[in-house]
C-alpha positions in Angstrom: 0.0 0.0 0.0 1.5 3.4 -0.9 2.7 5.5 1.9 3.4 9.2 2.3 1.6 12.4 1.1 1.9 11.5 -2.5 -0.2 8.3 -1.9 -3.2 10.0 -0.3 -6.4 10.5 -2.2 -6.8 14.2 -3.0 -9.7 16.1 -1.3 -12.9 16.5 -3.2 -12.3 20.2 -4.0 -9.0 19.5 -5.6 -10.4 17.9 -8.7 -13.5 17.1 -10.6 -16.5 16.0 -8.5 -18.2 12.7 -8.9 -21.8 12.7 -10.3 -23.4 11.9 -7.0 -21.5 14.8 -5.4 -22.6 17.2 -8.0 -26.2 16.1 -7.7 -26.1 16.5 -3.9 -24.6 20.0 -4.0 -27.1 21.2 -6.6 -30.0 19.8 -4.6 -28.8 21.7 -1.5 -28.5 25.0 -3.3 -31.9 24.6 -4.9 -33.5 24.0 -1.5 -31.8 27.1 0.0 -32.9 29.3 -2.9 -36.5 28.1 -2.5 -36.5 28.9 1.2 -35.1 32.4 0.6 -37.8 33.2 -2.0 -40.5 31.9 0.2 -39.4 34.1 3.1 -39.3 37.2 0.8 -42.8 36.6 -0.6 -44.3 35.8 2.8 -42.6 38.9 4.4 -43.9 41.1 1.5 -47.5 39.9 2.1 -47.5 40.1 5.9 -45.3 43.2 6.8 -48.2 45.7 6.4 -51.5 43.7 6.9 -53.6 46.9 6.9 -51.8 48.6 4.0 -48.5 50.5 4.0 -47.9 52.2 7.3 -44.6 53.8 6.5 -44.5 57.6 6.7 -45.6 59.3 3.5 -43.0 61.0 1.4 -42.6 64.6 2.5 -44.7 66.8 0.2 -47.1 64.1 -0.7 -50.9 64.6 -0.1 -50.8 62.1 2.8 -47.8 63.5 4.5 -48.5 65.0 7.9 -47.1 68.5 8.1 -44.7 69.0 11.1 -45.4 71.8 13.6 -42.0 73.3 12.8 -39.2 72.8 10.3 -36.3 71.0 11.7 -33.0 72.6 10.8 -30.7 70.1 12.3 -28.4 72.7 13.9 -26.4 69.8 15.5 -27.1 67.1 12.9 -24.1 67.6 10.7 -25.8 69.1 7.7 -23.7 71.5 5.6 -23.5 74.8 7.4 -25.6 73.4 10.3 -28.9 74.6 8.9 -31.3 74.1 6.1 -32.5 77.5 4.6 -35.9 76.2 3.4 -38.4 76.9 6.1 -41.8 75.5 7.0 -44.4 77.7 5.3 -46.3 78.2 8.5 -43.2 79.7 10.2 -42.6 82.0 7.2 -46.3 83.1 7.4 -45.9 83.9 11.1 -42.8 86.0 10.4 -44.4 87.9 7.5 -47.5 88.6 9.6 -45.3 89.9 12.5 -43.3 92.1 10.1 -46.4 93.7 8.4 -46.8 96.5 11.1 -43.1 97.2 10.9 -43.1 97.6 7.1 -46.4 99.5 6.9 -45.0 102.9 7.6 -41.3 102.4 6.8 -39.2 103.0 3.8 -36.4 100.9 2.4 -35.9 97.2 1.7 -35.8 94.6 4.4 -34.9 90.9 4.8 -35.1 88.9 8.0 -34.1 85.5 9.1 -34.4 83.7 12.5 -33.7 80.3 13.9 -34.8 79.1 17.4 -32.1 76.7 18.4 -34.3 75.0 21.0 -37.1 74.0 18.7 -35.0 74.3 15.5 -37.8 76.3 13.9 -36.6 78.5 11.0 -38.3 81.4 9.3 -37.1 83.8 6.6 -38.5 86.8 4.9 -36.8 87.7 1.5 -34.1 85.2 2.5 -32.4 85.2 -1.0 -32.5 89.0 -1.6 -28.9 90.4 -1.9 -27.6 93.3 0.1 -24.2 94.9 0.6 -22.8 93.4 3.8 -21.0 96.5 5.1 -19.3 95.7 8.4 -21.1 92.5 9.2 -18.7 90.9 6.7 -16.1 91.2 9.4 -17.6 88.2 11.2 -17.1 86.3 7.9 -13.5 87.5 7.6 -12.7 86.3 11.1 -14.3 82.9 10.5 -12.2 82.6 7.3 -9.1 83.4 9.2 -9.9 80.9 12.0 -10.5 78.2 9.3 -7.2 78.9 7.7 -5.3 78.7 11.0 -7.0 75.4 11.9 -6.0 73.9 8.6 -2.4 75.2 9.0 -2.3 73.8 12.6 -1.1 77.1 14.0 -2.7 79.4 16.6 -3.4 83.1 15.9 -0.4 85.2 16.3 -0.5 88.1 18.8 -0.8 90.7 16.1 -3.6 88.9 14.4 -5.5 88.5 17.7 -5.1 92.2 18.4 -6.4 93.0 14.9 -9.4 90.6 15.4 -10.3 92.3 18.7 -10.0 95.8 17.1 -12.1 94.6 14.0 -15.0 93.0 16.0 -15.1 94.8 19.3 -14.2 98.3 18.1 -15.3 98.0 14.5 -11.9 99.3 13.4 -11.6 99.6 9.6 -7.8 99.4 9.4 -7.9 96.2 11.4 -10.3 94.8 8.9 -7.9 95.8 6.1 -5.1 93.9 7.9 -7.2 90.7 8.2 -8.6 91.0 4.7 -5.0 90.9 3.4 -4.2 88.1 5.9 -6.9 85.7 4.5 -6.0 86.5 0.9 -8.7 89.1 0.4 -11.6 88.1 -1.9 -10.1 84.8 -2.9 -9.6 83.7 0.7 -13.1 84.7 1.7 -14.5 82.9 -1.3 -12.6 79.7 -0.4 -13.8 79.8 3.2 -17.4 80.5 2.3 -17.3 77.5 0.0 -16.4 75.3 3.0 -19.1 77.0 5.1 -21.7 76.7 2.3 -22.2 80.4 2.0 -23.0 80.0 -1.7 -24.9 83.3 -2.2 -22.2 85.6 -0.8 -19.9 87.3 -3.3 -16.8 89.0 -1.8 -16.1 92.6 -2.6 -13.2 93.2 -5.1 -9.9 94.7 -4.2 -9.9 96.5 -0.9 -13.7 96.9 -0.9 -14.6 94.1 1.6 -17.7 96.2 2.7 -19.2 95.8 -0.7 -19.5 92.1 -0.3 -22.9 90.9 -1.4 -24.8 88.5 0.8 -28.2 87.2 1.8 -30.1 86.5 5.0 -29.9 82.8 4.3 -26.1 82.9 4.1 -25.8 85.0 7.2 -27.9 82.4 9.1 -25.5 79.7 7.9 -22.6 81.8 9.2 -24.2 82.1 12.6 -25.0 78.4 12.6 -21.3 77.7 11.8 -20.5 79.8 15.0 -22.9 77.9 17.2 -23.3 74.3 15.8 -21.4 71.3 17.2 -21.3 70.0 13.6 -19.5 73.1 12.3 -16.1 73.0 10.6 -15.0 75.6 13.1 -13.5 74.0 16.2 -15.1 74.7 19.6 -12.2 77.0 20.5 -12.7 79.0 17.3 -16.4 79.3 17.8 -16.1 80.4 21.4 -13.3 82.9 20.5 -15.3 84.7 17.8 -18.6 84.7 19.7 -16.7 86.0 22.7 -15.5 89.0 20.7 -19.0 89.6 19.4 -20.3 89.7 23.0 -18.0 92.6 23.9 -18.9 95.3 21.4 -19.1 98.8 23.0 -22.5 100.1 24.1 -22.9 102.5 21.2 -22.8 99.5 18.8 -25.0 97.2 20.8 -28.1 97.9 18.7 -30.0 96.0 16.0 -30.8 92.4 16.9 -29.9 93.0 20.5 -33.2 94.8 20.9 -34.9 91.4 20.9 -32.7 89.9 23.6 -33.7 89.3 27.2 -32.5 92.4 29.2 -29.3 91.6 31.1 -28.3 88.8 28.8 -25.1 88.8 26.7 -25.9 88.8 23.0 -23.2 88.2 20.4 -23.7 90.8 17.7 -22.1 92.3 14.6 -23.6 95.4 13.0 -22.8 97.2 9.8 -23.8 100.4 8.1 -22.9 102.1 4.9 -23.9 105.2 3.0 -24.5 103.3 -0.3 -24.5 106.3 -2.6 -26.7 109.4 -2.7 -29.5 107.6 -4.6 -29.4 104.2 -2.8 -29.6 105.6 0.7 -28.2 103.7 3.7 -27.4 100.1 4.2 -28.0 99.1 7.9 -27.5 95.5 8.8 -27.4 93.5 12.1 -26.8 89.9 12.9 -26.2 87.9 16.0 -27.0 85.2 18.6 -29.3 86.3 21.4 -31.1 84.8 24.4 -34.9 85.2 24.7 -37.2 83.5 27.1 -34.7 80.7 27.7 -34.2 80.2 23.9 -31.0 80.7 22.0 -32.0 82.5 18.8 -30.0 83.3 15.6 -31.2 86.5 14.1 -30.3 88.4 10.9 -31.8 91.7 9.7 -30.5 93.2 6.4 -31.8 96.5 5.0 -31.0 99.1 2.4 -32.4 102.2 0.8 -32.9 103.6 4.2 -33.3 107.5 4.3 -30.9 107.8 7.3 -28.7 105.6 9.5 -31.0 106.1 12.5 -34.1 105.2 10.5 -32.4 102.0 9.4 -31.4 101.1 13.0 -35.0 101.7 14.2 -36.4 99.5 11.5 -33.8 96.7 12.2 -34.6 96.7 15.9 -38.4 96.7 15.3 -38.0 93.8 12.8 -35.8 91.8 15.2 -38.3 92.2 18.1 -41.2 91.2 15.8 -39.4 88.2 14.3 -38.1 86.7 17.6 -41.5 87.1 19.2 -43.3 85.4 16.3 -40.9 82.5 16.0 -40.9 81.7 19.8 -44.7 82.0 20.1 -45.1 80.0 16.9 
């Protein structure tokens, strides 16, 4: 009898199968396939005995309308928010703004997000306005993103310029940081990451002529407050901290809607936009109202005077925040 490995019969998988082996394997696979098909057919017939119970597709006639539009401020969506709002919230906002607009001149756009309920409402959310000095919040966010990617902290001169730009609204400091981020190209790159797709940076040294919308400014505020933001927690707290320490003569606009004694984070901007166009007067920030953290943006132009624009911004902010919290 042969001995050694070379005399052993090779295992079945090493060569051709015998006829009875092929028949057995084919029979096993046929039975398994029949069982799988039976399970699928049975499951399809019995999963919904009373008809489909899965939620209707959003927007279909059978879909239940939610009480508020969920923006997902911490859910990792691009920019932290979704600009499309529930129609009911927009209607509440428009109704609240009607008395403000009735006896006022100029153009107005307003946006508000209640972070507690995630309700969002916008009025003329895609209309474009010159940003004026509110673009400084965008410039600082761009600088912080660049420093994060480089893995280096802000230098002492850059930190000093940031403080002067946000807290003291210093124009020279804004020029310094505008150059530091790579002017309009740097802002455009940062805004692409932050999903500010409707903001066009000003050309050359004219950062104040950046064009933006309420929707994009809400995205910027969401980037400063959302845990899903590309901005690190240290970057978000740094910028919001500067926005909470503006001098008293610049604490107007959306701060009018804040709970007295709270610490709103605000950035305002104003610009005499040519003799025919009147004044641009903008305000955006994060406020506290009745225990809610609220993101608020008010953009306006064609105002007859700066003070008239401030009055309208404040009235619009109060009306908008009251409407969205009640709603």
